[in-house]
N, CA, C, O and CB atoms as a CASP TS submission, in Angstrom:
PFRMAT TS
TARGET T0000
AUTHOR 0000-0000-0000
METHOD Language model
MODEL 1
PARENT N/A
ATOM      1  N   MET     1     173.105 108.953  94.083  1.00  0.00           N
ATOM      2  CA  MET     1     172.145 107.398  93.726  1.00  0.00           C
ATOM      3  C   MET     1     171.041 107.607  94.296  1.00  0.00           C
ATOM      4  O   MET     1     170.099 107.573  93.504  1.00  0.00           O
ATOM      5  CB  MET     1     172.669 105.852  94.333  1.00  0.00           C
ATOM      6  N   ARG     2     170.658 107.891  95.762  1.00  0.00           N
ATOM      7  CA  ARG     2     169.666 107.611  96.267  1.00  0.00           C
ATOM      8  C   ARG     2     168.817 108.637  95.856  1.00  0.00           C
ATOM      9  O   ARG     2     167.623 108.350  95.931  1.00  0.00           O
ATOM     10  CB  ARG     2     169.796 107.386  97.508  1.00  0.00           C
ATOM     11  N   ILE     3     169.111 109.837  95.410  1.00  0.00           N
ATOM     12  CA  ILE     3     168.382 111.050  95.379  1.00  0.00           C
ATOM     13  C   ILE     3     167.400 110.710  93.954  1.00  0.00           C
ATOM     14  O   ILE     3     166.189 110.919  93.873  1.00  0.00           O
ATOM     15  CB  ILE     3     169.513 112.509  95.293  1.00  0.00           C
ATOM     16  N   VAL     4     168.293 110.132  92.878  1.00  0.00           N
ATOM     17  CA  VAL     4     167.772 109.687  91.445  1.00  0.00           C
ATOM     18  C   VAL     4     166.838 108.575  91.583  1.00  0.00           C
ATOM     19  O   VAL     4     165.933 108.472  90.755  1.00  0.00           O
ATOM     20  CB  VAL     4     168.944 109.213  90.461  1.00  0.00           C
ATOM     21  N   ILE     5     166.956 107.687  92.581  1.00  0.00           N
ATOM     22  CA  ILE     5     165.880 106.526  92.853  1.00  0.00           C
ATOM     23  C   ILE     5     164.930 107.533  93.525  1.00  0.00           C
ATOM     24  O   ILE     5     163.870 107.748  92.937  1.00  0.00           O
ATOM     25  CB  ILE     5     166.396 105.051  93.919  1.00  0.00           C
ATOM     26  N   PHE     6     165.136 108.084  94.510  1.00  0.00           N
ATOM     27  CA  PHE     6     163.804 108.738  94.969  1.00  0.00           C
ATOM     28  C   PHE     6     163.285 109.522  94.330  1.00  0.00           C
ATOM     29  O   PHE     6     162.065 109.571  94.488  1.00  0.00           O
ATOM     30  CB  PHE     6     163.782 109.321  95.987  1.00  0.00           C
ATOM     31  N   THR     7     163.782 110.314  93.511  1.00  0.00           N
ATOM     32  CA  THR     7     163.006 111.350  92.251  1.00  0.00           C
ATOM     33  C   THR     7     162.277 110.363  91.166  1.00  0.00           C
ATOM     34  O   THR     7     161.152 110.562  90.709  1.00  0.00           O
ATOM     35  CB  THR     7     164.338 112.428  91.234  1.00  0.00           C
ATOM     36  N   CYS     8     163.185 109.189  90.821  1.00  0.00           N
ATOM     37  CA  CYS     8     162.316 108.274  89.812  1.00  0.00           C
ATOM     38  C   CYS     8     160.810 107.904  90.673  1.00  0.00           C
ATOM     39  O   CYS     8     159.705 108.039  90.148  1.00  0.00           O
ATOM     40  CB  CYS     8     163.314 106.633  89.389  1.00  0.00           C
ATOM     41  N   LEU     9     160.986 107.514  91.805  1.00  0.00           N
ATOM     42  CA  LEU     9     159.701 106.897  92.530  1.00  0.00           C
ATOM     43  C   LEU     9     158.738 107.890  92.934  1.00  0.00           C
ATOM     44  O   LEU     9     157.571 107.642  93.240  1.00  0.00           O
ATOM     45  CB  LEU     9     160.056 106.114  93.815  1.00  0.00           C
ATOM     46  N   LEU    10     159.290 109.042  92.919  1.00  0.00           N
ATOM     47  CA  LEU    10     158.413 110.341  93.000  1.00  0.00           C
ATOM     48  C   LEU    10     157.391 110.407  91.956  1.00  0.00           C
ATOM     49  O   LEU    10     156.165 110.395  92.070  1.00  0.00           O
ATOM     50  CB  LEU    10     159.260 111.626  92.873  1.00  0.00           C
ATOM     51  N   LEU    11     158.414 110.508  90.515  1.00  0.00           N
ATOM     52  CA  LEU    11     157.783 110.702  89.449  1.00  0.00           C
ATOM     53  C   LEU    11     156.625 109.695  89.064  1.00  0.00           C
ATOM     54  O   LEU    11     155.685 110.091  88.376  1.00  0.00           O
ATOM     55  CB  LEU    11     158.720 110.779  88.549  1.00  0.00           C
ATOM     56  N   GLN    12     156.695 108.470  89.487  1.00  0.00           N
ATOM     57  CA  GLN    12     156.160 107.095  89.136  1.00  0.00           C
ATOM     58  C   GLN    12     154.926 107.487  89.852  1.00  0.00           C
ATOM     59  O   GLN    12     153.877 107.671  89.235  1.00  0.00           O
ATOM     60  CB  GLN    12     157.018 105.626  89.660  1.00  0.00           C
ATOM     61  N   VAL    13     155.023 107.629  91.215  1.00  0.00           N
ATOM     62  CA  VAL    13     153.745 107.813  92.007  1.00  0.00           C
ATOM     63  C   VAL    13     152.913 109.149  91.545  1.00  0.00           C
ATOM     64  O   VAL    13     151.700 109.012  91.388  1.00  0.00           O
ATOM     65  CB  VAL    13     154.136 107.924  93.612  1.00  0.00           C
ATOM     66  N   ALA    14     153.418 110.242  91.353  1.00  0.00           N
ATOM     67  CA  ALA    14     152.823 111.208  90.748  1.00  0.00           C
ATOM     68  C   ALA    14     151.913 111.020  89.711  1.00  0.00           C
ATOM     69  O   ALA    14     150.767 111.461  89.627  1.00  0.00           O
ATOM     70  CB  ALA    14     153.627 111.898  90.388  1.00  0.00           C
ATOM     71  N   ALA    15     152.611 110.233  88.832  1.00  0.00           N
ATOM     72  CA  ALA    15     151.842 109.819  87.516  1.00  0.00           C
ATOM     73  C   ALA    15     150.788 108.821  87.447  1.00  0.00           C
ATOM     74  O   ALA    15     150.189 108.454  86.436  1.00  0.00           O
ATOM     75  CB  ALA    15     152.723 109.346  86.615  1.00  0.00           C
ATOM     76  N   CYS    16     150.610 108.364  88.844  1.00  0.00           N
ATOM     77  CA  CYS    16     149.464 107.461  88.936  1.00  0.00           C
ATOM     78  C   CYS    16     148.278 107.904  89.703  1.00  0.00           C
ATOM     79  O   CYS    16     147.408 107.119  90.079  1.00  0.00           O
ATOM     80  CB  CYS    16     149.882 106.261  89.495  1.00  0.00           C
ATOM     81  N   THR    17     148.260 109.219  89.933  1.00  0.00           N
ATOM     82  CA  THR    17     147.177 109.850  90.666  1.00  0.00           C
ATOM     83  C   THR    17     145.958 109.645  89.804  1.00  0.00           C
ATOM     84  O   THR    17     146.010 109.651  88.575  1.00  0.00           O
ATOM     85  CB  THR    17     147.449 111.384  90.971  1.00  0.00           C
ATOM     86  N   PRO    18     144.870 109.465  90.500  1.00  0.00           N
ATOM     87  CA  PRO    18     143.671 109.423  89.797  1.00  0.00           C
ATOM     88  C   PRO    18     142.969 110.547  89.517  1.00  0.00           C
ATOM     89  O   PRO    18     142.943 111.463  90.339  1.00  0.00           O
ATOM     90  CB  PRO    18     142.902 108.700  90.350  1.00  0.00           C
ATOM     91  N   THR    19     142.240 110.640  88.204  1.00  0.00           N
ATOM     92  CA  THR    19     141.530 111.819  88.023  1.00  0.00           C
ATOM     93  C   THR    19     140.059 111.329  88.164  1.00  0.00           C
ATOM     94  O   THR    19     139.627 110.237  87.794  1.00  0.00           O
ATOM     95  CB  THR    19     141.877 112.539  86.631  1.00  0.00           C
ATOM     96  N   VAL    20     139.196 112.587  88.916  1.00  0.00           N
ATOM     97  CA  VAL    20     137.640 112.476  88.693  1.00  0.00           C
ATOM     98  C   VAL    20     136.892 113.735  87.770  1.00  0.00           C
ATOM     99  O   VAL    20     136.847 114.964  87.825  1.00  0.00           O
ATOM    100  CB  VAL    20     136.938 112.472  90.254  1.00  0.00           C
ATOM    101  N   GLN    21     136.378 112.731  86.960  1.00  0.00           N
ATOM    102  CA  GLN    21     135.700 113.742  86.000  1.00  0.00           C
ATOM    103  C   GLN    21     133.928 113.731  86.330  1.00  0.00           C
ATOM    104  O   GLN    21     133.290 112.712  86.595  1.00  0.00           O
ATOM    105  CB  GLN    21     136.085 113.201  84.229  1.00  0.00           C
ATOM    106  N   VAL    22     133.359 115.131  86.233  1.00  0.00           N
ATOM    107  CA  VAL    22     131.827 115.261  86.294  1.00  0.00           C
ATOM    108  C   VAL    22     131.541 115.498  84.763  1.00  0.00           C
ATOM    109  O   VAL    22     132.011 116.294  83.950  1.00  0.00           O
ATOM    110  CB  VAL    22     131.236 116.583  87.348  1.00  0.00           C
ATOM    111  N   ASN    23     130.511 114.422  84.671  1.00  0.00           N
ATOM    112  CA  ASN    23     129.996 114.962  83.185  1.00  0.00           C
ATOM    113  C   ASN    23     128.688 114.896  83.243  1.00  0.00           C
ATOM    114  O   ASN    23     128.205 114.080  84.028  1.00  0.00           O
ATOM    115  CB  ASN    23     130.449 114.155  81.877  1.00  0.00           C
ATOM    116  N   ALA    24     127.738 115.792  82.373  1.00  0.00           N
ATOM    117  CA  ALA    24     126.417 115.401  82.261  1.00  0.00           C
ATOM    118  C   ALA    24     126.119 114.366  81.890  1.00  0.00           C
ATOM    119  O   ALA    24     126.876 113.962  81.006  1.00  0.00           O
ATOM    120  CB  ALA    24     125.810 116.005  81.669  1.00  0.00           C
ATOM    121  N   PRO    25     125.114 113.511  82.227  1.00  0.00           N
ATOM    122  CA  PRO    25     124.276 112.535  81.300  1.00  0.00           C
ATOM    123  C   PRO    25     124.057 112.756  79.864  1.00  0.00           C
ATOM    124  O   PRO    25     123.733 113.892  79.517  1.00  0.00           O
ATOM    125  CB  PRO    25     122.982 112.445  81.783  1.00  0.00           C
ATOM    126  N   LYS    26     124.214 111.641  78.793  1.00  0.00           N
ATOM    127  CA  LYS    26     123.781 112.208  77.506  1.00  0.00           C
ATOM    128  C   LYS    26     122.433 112.053  77.464  1.00  0.00           C
ATOM    129  O   LYS    26     121.942 112.831  76.646  1.00  0.00           O
ATOM    130  CB  LYS    26     124.395 111.614  76.313  1.00  0.00           C
ATOM    131  N   GLU    27     121.530 111.278  78.082  1.00  0.00           N
ATOM    132  CA  GLU    27     120.467 110.865  78.241  1.00  0.00           C
ATOM    133  C   GLU    27     119.527 111.567  79.515  1.00  0.00           C
ATOM    134  O   GLU    27     120.005 111.842  80.616  1.00  0.00           O
ATOM    135  CB  GLU    27     120.743 109.548  78.304  1.00  0.00           C
ATOM    136  N   PRO    28     118.284 111.765  79.176  1.00  0.00           N
ATOM    137  CA  PRO    28     117.665 112.898  80.425  1.00  0.00           C
ATOM    138  C   PRO    28     117.093 111.619  81.530  1.00  0.00           C
ATOM    139  O   PRO    28     116.487 110.591  81.230  1.00  0.00           O
ATOM    140  CB  PRO    28     115.964 114.250  79.698  1.00  0.00           C
ATOM    141  N   ILE    29     117.442 112.008  82.620  1.00  0.00           N
ATOM    142  CA  ILE    29     116.709 110.904  83.909  1.00  0.00           C
ATOM    143  C   ILE    29     115.308 111.004  83.797  1.00  0.00           C
ATOM    144  O   ILE    29     114.637 112.023  83.635  1.00  0.00           O
ATOM    145  CB  ILE    29     117.053 111.323  85.645  1.00  0.00           C
ATOM    146  N   THR    30     114.924 109.776  83.908  1.00  0.00           N
ATOM    147  CA  THR    30     113.708 109.648  83.899  1.00  0.00           C
ATOM    148  C   THR    30     113.371 109.216  85.041  1.00  0.00           C
ATOM    149  O   THR    30     114.319 108.687  85.623  1.00  0.00           O
ATOM    150  CB  THR    30     113.286 108.997  82.995  1.00  0.00           C
ATOM    151  N   ILE    31     112.037 109.221  85.833  1.00  0.00           N
ATOM    152  CA  ILE    31     111.583 109.047  86.808  1.00  0.00           C
ATOM    153  C   ILE    31     110.310 107.959  86.671  1.00  0.00           C
ATOM    154  O   ILE    31     109.345 108.582  86.228  1.00  0.00           O
ATOM    155  CB  ILE    31     111.383 110.297  87.277  1.00  0.00           C
ATOM    156  N   ASN    32     110.039 106.823  86.854  1.00  0.00           N
ATOM    157  CA  ASN    32     109.025 105.714  86.887  1.00  0.00           C
ATOM    158  C   ASN    32     108.261 106.189  88.289  1.00  0.00           C
ATOM    159  O   ASN    32     108.761 106.018  89.401  1.00  0.00           O
ATOM    160  CB  ASN    32     109.776 104.013  86.921  1.00  0.00           C
ATOM    161  N   LEU    33     107.006 106.795  88.059  1.00  0.00           N
ATOM    162  CA  LEU    33     106.273 106.806  89.134  1.00  0.00           C
ATOM    163  C   LEU    33     104.714 105.701  89.291  1.00  0.00           C
ATOM    164  O   LEU    33     103.818 105.883  90.115  1.00  0.00           O
ATOM    165  CB  LEU    33     106.006 108.317  89.178  1.00  0.00           C
ATOM    166  N   ASN    34     104.754 104.904  88.545  1.00  0.00           N
ATOM    167  CA  ASN    34     103.998 103.942  88.825  1.00  0.00           C
ATOM    168  C   ASN    34     103.710 103.380  90.056  1.00  0.00           C
ATOM    169  O   ASN    34     104.330 102.425  90.523  1.00  0.00           O
ATOM    170  CB  ASN    34     104.322 103.204  88.232  1.00  0.00           C
ATOM    171  N   VAL    35     102.563 104.082  90.724  1.00  0.00           N
ATOM    172  CA  VAL    35     102.361 103.725  92.159  1.00  0.00           C
ATOM    173  C   VAL    35     100.567 103.557  92.140  1.00  0.00           C
ATOM    174  O   VAL    35      99.754 104.274  91.555  1.00  0.00           O
ATOM    175  CB  VAL    35     103.070 105.116  93.337  1.00  0.00           C
ATOM    176  N   LYS    36     100.341 102.429  92.941  1.00  0.00           N
ATOM    177  CA  LYS    36      98.875 102.292  93.065  1.00  0.00           C
ATOM    178  C   LYS    36      98.817 102.635  94.422  1.00  0.00           C
ATOM    179  O   LYS    36      99.672 102.381  95.271  1.00  0.00           O
ATOM    180  CB  LYS    36      98.207 100.873  92.700  1.00  0.00           C
ATOM    181  N   ILE    37      97.782 103.213  94.571  1.00  0.00           N
ATOM    182  CA  ILE    37      97.287 103.882  96.293  1.00  0.00           C
ATOM    183  C   ILE    37      95.735 103.228  96.426  1.00  0.00           C
ATOM    184  O   ILE    37      94.728 103.472  95.762  1.00  0.00           O
ATOM    185  CB  ILE    37      97.136 106.134  96.407  1.00  0.00           C
ATOM    186  N   GLU    38      95.933 102.368  97.469  1.00  0.00           N
ATOM    187  CA  GLU    38      94.869 101.513  97.902  1.00  0.00           C
ATOM    188  C   GLU    38      94.369 101.751  99.161  1.00  0.00           C
ATOM    189  O   GLU    38      93.388 101.194  99.654  1.00  0.00           O
ATOM    190  CB  GLU    38      95.223 100.244  97.866  1.00  0.00           C
ATOM    191  N   HIS    39      95.100 102.637  99.698  1.00  0.00           N
ATOM    192  CA  HIS    39      94.973 102.839 101.289  1.00  0.00           C
ATOM    193  C   HIS    39      93.299 103.132 101.434  1.00  0.00           C
ATOM    194  O   HIS    39      92.628 102.354 102.112  1.00  0.00           O
ATOM    195  CB  HIS    39      96.062 104.337 101.938  1.00  0.00           C
ATOM    196  N   GLU    40      92.834 103.982 100.941  1.00  0.00           N
ATOM    197  CA  GLU    40      91.685 104.588 100.845  1.00  0.00           C
ATOM    198  C   GLU    40      90.601 103.172 101.361  1.00  0.00           C
ATOM    199  O   GLU    40      90.095 102.984 102.467  1.00  0.00           O
ATOM    200  CB  GLU    40      91.515 105.291  99.181  1.00  0.00           C
ATOM    201  N   ILE    41      90.512 102.420 100.241  1.00  0.00           N
ATOM    202  CA  ILE    41      89.806 101.354  99.910  1.00  0.00           C
ATOM    203  C   ILE    41      90.125 100.585 101.122  1.00  0.00           C
ATOM    204  O   ILE    41      89.144 100.303 101.809  1.00  0.00           O
ATOM    205  CB  ILE    41      90.133 100.727  98.553  1.00  0.00           C
ATOM    206  N   ARG    42      91.227 100.195 101.527  1.00  0.00           N
ATOM    207  CA  ARG    42      91.724  99.267 102.896  1.00  0.00           C
ATOM    208  C   ARG    42      91.020  99.790 104.214  1.00  0.00           C
ATOM    209  O   ARG    42      90.690  99.081 105.165  1.00  0.00           O
ATOM    210  CB  ARG    42      93.518  99.400 103.191  1.00  0.00           C
ATOM    211  N   VAL    43      90.840 101.223 104.093  1.00  0.00           N
ATOM    212  CA  VAL    43      90.122 101.890 105.459  1.00  0.00           C
ATOM    213  C   VAL    43      88.963 101.612 105.589  1.00  0.00           C
ATOM    214  O   VAL    43      88.419 101.082 106.557  1.00  0.00           O
ATOM    215  CB  VAL    43      90.070 103.289 105.597  1.00  0.00           C
ATOM    216  N   LYS    44      88.490 101.976 104.559  1.00  0.00           N
ATOM    217  CA  LYS    44      86.765 101.778 104.439  1.00  0.00           C
ATOM    218  C   LYS    44      86.638 100.474 104.835  1.00  0.00           C
ATOM    219  O   LYS    44      86.068 100.358 105.920  1.00  0.00           O
ATOM    220  CB  LYS    44      85.991 101.964 102.861  1.00  0.00           C
ATOM    221  N   VAL    45      87.039  99.284 104.224  1.00  0.00           N
ATOM    222  CA  VAL    45      86.536  97.695 104.323  1.00  0.00           C
ATOM    223  C   VAL    45      86.964  97.324 105.896  1.00  0.00           C
ATOM    224  O   VAL    45      86.242  96.554 106.528  1.00  0.00           O
ATOM    225  CB  VAL    45      87.454  96.508 103.023  1.00  0.00           C
ATOM    226  N   ASP    46      88.100  97.865 106.474  1.00  0.00           N
ATOM    227  CA  ASP    46      88.566  97.762 107.963  1.00  0.00           C
ATOM    228  C   ASP    46      87.246  98.304 108.384  1.00  0.00           C
ATOM    229  O   ASP    46      86.335  97.538 108.697  1.00  0.00           O
ATOM    230  CB  ASP    46      90.040  98.669 108.513  1.00  0.00           C
ATOM    231  N   LYS    47      87.109  99.605 108.404  1.00  0.00           N
ATOM    232  CA  LYS    47      86.036 100.308 108.959  1.00  0.00           C
ATOM    233  C   LYS    47      84.826  99.185 109.048  1.00  0.00           C
ATOM    234  O   LYS    47      84.382  98.737 110.105  1.00  0.00           O
ATOM    235  CB  LYS    47      85.681 101.652 108.029  1.00  0.00           C
ATOM    236  N   GLU    48      84.382  98.820 107.712  1.00  0.00           N
ATOM    237  CA  GLU    48      83.118  98.096 107.703  1.00  0.00           C
ATOM    238  C   GLU    48      83.226  96.866 108.785  1.00  0.00           C
ATOM    239  O   GLU    48      82.444  96.566 109.686  1.00  0.00           O
ATOM    240  CB  GLU    48      82.806  97.553 106.161  1.00  0.00           C
ATOM    241  N   LEU    49      84.531  96.221 108.367  1.00  0.00           N
ATOM    242  CA  LEU    49      84.576  95.031 109.312  1.00  0.00           C
ATOM    243  C   LEU    49      84.333  95.362 110.864  1.00  0.00           C
ATOM    244  O   LEU    49      83.450  94.935 111.608  1.00  0.00           O
ATOM    245  CB  LEU    49      85.993  94.350 109.169  1.00  0.00           C
ATOM    246  N   ASP    50      85.247  96.138 111.092  1.00  0.00           N
ATOM    247  CA  ASP    50      85.064  96.454 112.595  1.00  0.00           C
ATOM    248  C   ASP    50      83.546  96.960 113.147  1.00  0.00           C
ATOM    249  O   ASP    50      83.193  97.065 114.321  1.00  0.00           O
ATOM    250  CB  ASP    50      86.122  97.630 112.926  1.00  0.00           C
ATOM    251  N   GLN    51      82.965  97.168 112.242  1.00  0.00           N
ATOM    252  CA  GLN    51      81.290  97.934 112.497  1.00  0.00           C
ATOM    253  C   GLN    51      80.412  96.504 112.634  1.00  0.00           C
ATOM    254  O   GLN    51      79.581  96.211 113.494  1.00  0.00           O
ATOM    255  CB  GLN    51      80.539  99.138 110.780  1.00  0.00           C
ATOM    256  N   LEU    52      80.954  95.605 111.325  1.00  0.00           N
ATOM    257  CA  LEU    52      80.268  94.591 111.460  1.00  0.00           C
ATOM    258  C   LEU    52      80.243  93.538 112.741  1.00  0.00           C
ATOM    259  O   LEU    52      79.244  93.080 113.295  1.00  0.00           O
ATOM    260  CB  LEU    52      80.567  94.073 110.439  1.00  0.00           C
ATOM    261  N   PHE    53      81.757  93.268 113.075  1.00  0.00           N
ATOM    262  CA  PHE    53      82.355  92.514 114.310  1.00  0.00           C
ATOM    263  C   PHE    53      81.441  93.401 115.397  1.00  0.00           C
ATOM    264  O   PHE    53      80.450  92.771 115.765  1.00  0.00           O
ATOM    265  CB  PHE    53      84.306  92.643 114.516  1.00  0.00           C
ATOM    266  N   ALA    54      81.552  94.535 115.899  1.00  0.00           N
ATOM    267  CA  ALA    54      80.842  95.013 117.060  1.00  0.00           C
ATOM    268  C   ALA    54      79.263  94.981 117.104  1.00  0.00           C
ATOM    269  O   ALA    54      78.694  94.955 118.196  1.00  0.00           O
ATOM    270  CB  ALA    54      81.258  96.352 117.242  1.00  0.00           C
ATOM    271  N   ASP    55      78.488  94.982 115.809  1.00  0.00           N
ATOM    272  CA  ASP    55      77.094  94.660 115.743  1.00  0.00           C
ATOM    273  C   ASP    55      76.588  93.293 116.070  1.00  0.00           C
ATOM    274  O   ASP    55      75.473  93.103 116.555  1.00  0.00           O
ATOM    275  CB  ASP    55      76.691  94.931 114.515  1.00  0.00           C
ATOM    276  N   ASP    56      77.409  92.388 115.801  1.00  0.00           N
ATOM    277  CA  ASP    56      77.453  91.291 115.850  1.00  0.00           C
ATOM    278  C   ASP    56      78.571  90.353 116.535  1.00  0.00           C
ATOM    279  O   ASP    56      79.260  89.516 115.952  1.00  0.00           O
ATOM    280  CB  ASP    56      77.284  91.159 114.817  1.00  0.00           C
ATOM    281  N   SER    57      78.601  90.765 118.250  1.00  0.00           N
ATOM    282  CA  SER    57      79.331  90.220 118.823  1.00  0.00           C
ATOM    283  C   SER    57      79.578  88.514 118.932  1.00  0.00           C
ATOM    284  O   SER    57      80.723  88.158 119.213  1.00  0.00           O
ATOM    285  CB  SER    57      79.077  90.797 119.738  1.00  0.00           C
ATOM    286  N   GLU    58      78.621  87.546 118.734  1.00  0.00           N
ATOM    287  CA  GLU    58      78.373  86.502 118.737  1.00  0.00           C
ATOM    288  C   GLU    58      79.091  85.809 117.765  1.00  0.00           C
ATOM    289  O   GLU    58      78.953  84.586 117.796  1.00  0.00           O
ATOM    290  CB  GLU    58      77.253  86.423 118.728  1.00  0.00           C
ATOM    291  N   LEU    59      79.900  86.326 116.816  1.00  0.00           N
ATOM    292  CA  LEU    59      80.434  85.918 115.265  1.00  0.00           C
ATOM    293  C   LEU    59      81.973  85.098 116.219  1.00  0.00           C
ATOM    294  O   LEU    59      82.562  84.097 115.811  1.00  0.00           O
ATOM    295  CB  LEU    59      80.875  87.817 113.757  1.00  0.00           C
ATOM    296  N   PHE    60      82.243  85.704 117.233  1.00  0.00           N
ATOM    297  CA  PHE    60      83.891  84.826 117.312  1.00  0.00           C
ATOM    298  C   PHE    60      83.485  84.736 119.023  1.00  0.00           C
ATOM    299  O   PHE    60      84.257  84.191 119.813  1.00  0.00           O
ATOM    300  CB  PHE    60      85.919  86.038 116.726  1.00  0.00           C
TER
END
């Protein structure tokens, strides 16, 4: 009797095993590259401000 119950439980557990499927996407992968580059402008302004403060040290 125990063997029958154990076999039934084993079959139920084996039937519940998850499956993993790897499929290619149907639509192509798109990468959005909308990037603003403002670093150069900021560096120029910072350098001009540093020079202005160095030239006229009485501002602050």
